[in-house]
C-alpha positions in Angstrom: -24.1 20.2 106.8 -22.0 17.6 108.6 -24.8 15.0 108.7 -25.2 15.2 105.0 -21.5 14.5 104.6 -21.7 11.4 106.8 -24.8 10.1 104.9 -22.8 10.4 101.6 -19.8 8.6 103.1 -22.0 5.9 104.5 -23.6 5.3 101.1 -20.2 5.3 99.4 -18.9 2.7 101.9 -21.9 0.5 101.4 -21.3 0.4 97.7 -17.7 -0.4 98.3 -18.6 -3.2 100.7 -21.0 -4.6 98.2 -18.3 -4.7 95.6 -15.9 -6.4 98.0 -18.5 -9.0 98.9 -19.2 -9.7 95.2 -15.4 -10.1 94.6 -15.1 -12.4 97.6 -18.0 -14.6 96.3 -16.3 -14.8 92.9 -13.0 -15.8 94.5 -14.8 -18.5 96.6 -16.5 -19.9 93.5 -13.2 -19.9 91.5 -11.4 -21.8 94.2 -14.3 -24.2 94.7 -14.3 -25.0 91.0 -10.5 -25.3 90.9 -10.6 -27.8 93.8 -13.4 -29.8 92.1 -11.4 -29.9 88.8 -8.2 -31.0 90.7 -10.2 -33.8 92.4 -11.6 -34.9 89.1 -8.2 -35.0 87.5 -6.8 -37.0 90.5 -9.7 -39.5 90.2 -9.2 -39.9 86.5 -5.4 -40.2 86.9 -5.8 -43.0 89.5 -7.9 -45.1 87.0 -4.9 -45.1 84.6 -7.4 -45.1 81.7 -6.2 -42.4 79.3 -9.2 -42.8 77.0 -11.4 -41.2 79.8 -9.1 -38.2 80.2 -10.8 -36.1 77.5 -7.5 -35.3 75.8 -8.0 -33.5 72.5 -6.8 -35.3 69.3 -4.3 -32.6 68.4 -2.6 -33.1 71.8 -2.6 -36.9 71.4 -0.5 -36.5 68.3 2.2 -34.7 70.3 2.1 -36.7 73.5 2.3 -40.4 74.1 -0.5 -41.4 76.5 1.8 -44.1 78.1 4.3 -41.4 79.0 1.6 -39.5 80.8 0.8 -42.4 83.0 4.2 -41.9 84.6 4.1 -38.1 84.9 1.2 -36.8 86.9 2.0 -33.1 86.5 2.2 -33.4 82.7 -1.0 -35.5 82.6 -2.8 -32.9 84.6 -1.8 -30.2 82.1 -3.4 -32.0 79.1 -6.5 -33.7 80.7 -9.9 -32.2 80.8 -9.1 -29.0 78.8 -12.8 -28.1 78.4 -13.1 -27.8 82.2 -9.9 -25.9 82.7 
């Protein structure tokens, strides 16, 4: 009777471990992609060429690209929205 209980617990823990491993892999992928996007934005910002920043037209109407050159955090919010 007791061995059956431990077999069941072992199987339940294996399933839980698999779920945790999958979650960890997803988190690793997310942070890897986030770091890659941040590096891409930094590289694009350093070129100072706003035409390569992939800013949508509706945002260009609200924001002056020359103002973005002086404000890195605001520029990062609007550049590369398709990758964000």
